[in-house]
N, C-alpha and C positions, 0 to 999 in steps of 0.2 A: 869715321873717315869722311872728310869733306868731299862733296861732289861738285860737278860743274854747274849744278842747278841751285846751289845754296845761295847764290847772289840774286835770284829772282825776286825774293821779297824786297830787296833794296830797289830793284827796278820799279816794282809796283808802288812802293812808298814815294819814290821820286815823281811818279806820274799822278799821285793822288788817288791811287786805287787801293782797295782793301787787299792786304797781303795774304789773306786766308779766306776761302780756299784759293789756291793757285791751280792753273790748269796742269794736267798730267803731261810731263814732257819726258820723252825717252830718246835715247840715241840708238840708231839702227844702222848697221853696216851692210853694204851690198857689194858683192864682188862683180866687177864689170871688166871683161877682157883681162882677167888676172890681177886687176888692181882694185883696192878697196875704195869705195865711195861712201862717205859717212854722212848722216843726216840727222836732224832733230825732228821728231814727230810730236806735234802739239795736239794732244788728246788722242783718244782711240777711235774717234768717230771718222766717218768718211771725209777725206781731206779735200778742202775746197780751194786752197791757194798754195802755190809753190813759190818759195823765195830763193833767189840766187844772189849772193853777195858780190862785192867788188874785189878787185885785185888787192892782195895784202890784208884781206879781212877773213871772216869765217861766219858760220851760221848764227852765232850768238849776236852778231851785229843787229839782228832783227828782233831781239828779245823784247825791247820796249814797245816796238810796233805791234808785235803779236799779242802782248798783254793788253794793249789798247784796243786792238781789233777784235779779239775775242771769238775768232772762228777757227775751226780745225785747219791746220796748215802743216806744210813740210818745208823746213829750211835746210838746204843742202850745202855741205862743204864742197866747194869746187875742187877738182884735182889740184894737188900741190898746196892745199890750204887746210887749216883746221886739223881735223882728224882723218881727212882723206889722204890717200897715198900719193907720194910725189912721183913724177915721171922721171925716168933716167935721163931723158933728153932735154928736160926743162922746157918743153914746148906746151904752153898753155893757151894757145890760140883758140878763139871761140869755136871753130868747127870741131876741134878735138875735145873741148869741154862738152860740147853738145853730144858727141858720141858717148861720153861717159855718163852724163846726167839723164839722157833720154830713157835708158832702160830703168833707171831708178824711179823716174816720174811714172813710167808705164806700170811698174810693179807696185809702188807704194801709194801713188795718187792718180789712179787711172781716170777718176771722175773730176779732177781739178778743173775749176771753171776759169782760173786765172793764173798766170805766171808773172811774178814781179821780179825784174832783174835790174840790179844797180851796177853801173859802170861795166866791168868785165862780165858780170852776170847778165847785164842787159844785152851785151853783144853776143853772149852765149845763147840768150833767148832768141835773138834774131836768127842765128844759125840753126838752132833747133827747130824753129817754126818752119823754115824752108826745107830742111832735110827730113823732117818727120811730119808730114801733113796729117792734121787731125789731132796731133799730140797737144798742141797749145791752142786752146779755144779763143783766148783773149790774153793780151800781154800789156804790161806796164813797164816802160823803160824809165829808170830813175837816173837822171842827169847824165845821159850818154847818147851819143850818136856815132855812126861809123867813123866820123872824123875826129872823135875825141882823143884816141891814142896819139895821133899826130899833133893835135892841137896842144896837148899837155906838154909835149917836148919843148914848146916855145914859151911856156909859162914860167914865171919866176918861182923860186922855192916857196915864197910866201903864198902865192896864188895857188900853188898845188896843195897846200894844207897838209894833211896827214899822208897824202899820197907821196910826198917828198921823202917820207921815212923809208919807203921801199928801196930807195937807192942809197940809203945810209949804211951804217955798220951792221954786221950780222949778229954779233954777240955783245953782251953788256955785263958789267960787274954785278949790278943788282937791279931789282924790279923798280925801285924808286927812280933810278936814272931813266928808265924807259917811260915811266909815268910823266916825269918832268919834260922829257923830249916831246911826248905826244901832246901834253898840255900846251906847250909853246906853239905847236902847230895848229891847235884848235882852241884858241883863247876864249871863245864864246861858249864852250861846252862845259857843263858841270864837272868838277874834278872827280866826283864820285863815279860819273859815267865813264870818264877816261880811265880811271883805275880798273873798273870792271872790264872794259874793253882790252886793256893791256893784260890782265890776268887770263882772259879767255884766249888771247892771241899770242901767248908766249909759253915756253916750256923751259925747265931748268935742265942743264946738261950735267954730265957726270962730274965735271970739275967745279960745279957750283955756280957757273955763270948762267946767264939767261939769253935765249935766242928767240927770234920770231917764229911763230908756228906756220910759216909759209916758205915756199921755195922761191928762188930767184927766176925771173923770166929770162930765157935765152933766145927767144924768137920775137920779132916785132909784129905788131898787128897792122895790116894794111887795110885801108877803107874799101877798096874796090870790091873784094869778095863779099863784104857785108852789104854793100848797096845792092849787089846782085841777089843776095839772099832775100833782101827786102822785096825786090821785084818778083821773086819766085814764090813768095808766100802770100796767102790771103788772110792771115791772122789780123784781126783789128788791134791797133796799137794806140796806147796813150803814153804821153811823155810828161814826166814831172821834173821840172828844173829847180835847182837851188838858186834862189834869188841872188846870192853872193858868189855863185860859182861861175867860172869862165870855161868850164869843160864843154859846154854846148853854146855855140854862137847862133845868132839870129839866122844867118845864112844856112846853117845846118837844118834849122827848122823848116826853112823854105824848101830845101831839098827833100827832107822827110815828107813834106806835104805833097811833093810831086809824086812820090812813090805811094803815099798813103793820103789821098785827098780828105779822108774822114778823120785824120789824126786829131785827137783832143790833147791840148797842152795846158798844164797847170804850172804856175810858178809859186814856190813856197818862199815867201819873203823872210829874210833873216837866216836862211839855211845855206850852207856851203855845199860842196860836192856830196858829202855823206848826209843826205837829207834824213835818213833813218836815225842818225845819231843826233842831229841838230834840232829836228822837229818831228819826233816819232808820233806824237798824237795827231798832228796835221796830216802826216803821211798815211796813218791808219785810217783817218776820216776819208781821204781820197780813195784809198783802196776799197773801203767799205762801200762808198758811193758807187764805185765802178762795178762791184759785185752786184749791188742792187739794180743797177741800170741794165744788167744783162738779162734780167728776168722780165 
């Protein structure tokens, strides 16, 4: 019976890594306030990094990064995504996500030195750092600021990339249709990577059609509470921008630096919003360097 981990050798081959032996990866479900929060645990050792994906994604978006990084890590499916339970109210704002993932981090990765959050996962990281002092010792935001959700509203479909798919149809006739749609939204990404991503991010319904493995957002994300969270937290932050992305503007960085004078900023040339998919090895290098600089 095929498992969700059967595609990892393909990830490794694409990265130029030896496909054998691969790290031990297991899925762990935790019940928080009556809802299941699912996560992928990379190795059985003490976990050093926690990864939180973006909206419309899932924990497998980090597979290539984690293979390149090679450190024990936890990749969490945010509520309403992947294998985590959907909320009845469709409310996936960062402060509610933080309430869901904080107990998971505390239970499974209490000694984590770093949390890496991309897009919605980055905003969730900001909220969690403010609401749970001491939980997040150091954080990396991947291509997001508190202004990003509003900024995206004014971007063209082309500039939104794969994020534009979130507002598209819910169900599809076959998997190939989804793969082609995603490939058109991410033309610089290897087709094999896109295929893996679609497989991990979809499920087949009883009528044989395919649908995304995430819920629709029914609440908008406002920037003001997130800026306040930044002001209330003393967690050191690093920002990684995609060089081709328009989700973070220069003025956003100026504001981030007013709240965090020590903010470190990296730009990954040639990467769009999903830096982990467009440049996984480069992102892994920056994450590794950040871990080493903490010691």
